[in-house]
N, C-alpha and C positions, 0 to 999 in steps of 0.2 A: 177759656178757663176763666173761673171766676176772680182770680187776682188780676188779669190783664185789664188794662185800662181803653176803653174805646179802641179796640182792636191792636192795640200795642202788645207785643210778647216779648220778653227779654230773654235772649239766648243765654245759654249757660255760661259761656266765657265772658258776656258782658255783664253779668249779675253784679261783680265787684265794683263796677264803675258807675251804677246806679245807685240812689238811695234806698235804703231797704224800707223807708216809711212809706212809697208809693202805695195807695190802697184803693180798692174799688168802692166808690160811694154806694150808699143804700140803694138810691135809686136805680142806679146801672146794674147792681147784683139783682134786684127784682125783675128787670126788664131782660136780663139772661136768663133768669129761671123759667119766666114766661116764655121765651124763646125755645128752651130746651123741652117744656112741657108741650109745646107745640109739634116738636118732633116725634113725640112718643106715639107708639100705635098701641091705642086702648084696646083691650079685648072686648068682642060682643058680649050680649048677655049669656046666650048659649055657651060661649067658651069659658066666661067667668063662673057659670053654674057647673060646668064639667071640673074645672080646675079646682074649684072649692070642694066638689064631692070628692075627687080623687085625693086631695090634701087629708080630708077628713077620715077618710077609708084607711089612708096609709098610718095616720095616727092610732085611729082605733087598732090597728093591726099591731103597731108597735107597743102600745099600752098592753095589749094582750101578751106578745111575746115577754116582755120585760116582767109582767105580772106573774106569769107562767113559771119563767125561770127563777124569780124570786121565791115563790113557793115551793118548787122543787128544792132549791138550795135549802131554804129553810127547813123542810122535812129531811133533809137529809143532814143537816148539822144537828137538829133535835135528836136524830136517830143515833148518831155519832157519839153524843155527850151524855145521853139518858140512858 
């Protein structure tokens, strides 16, 4: 955890006895970030292209759906009040 210092962790019951001002140094925080990024399984180029394509197609479909619904509701409101 980012608030742990040098591998120490504070149990819930022990929190009251410890001072609340114990913080992680910036250098330790950066080392922890780098260690976590090494654990990440990065997608391959083909997976990245596939995920991006699927996301863009989904967004385009949702835009078309919302735009179509907006157009239908607009025509219905104009018909009702004119």
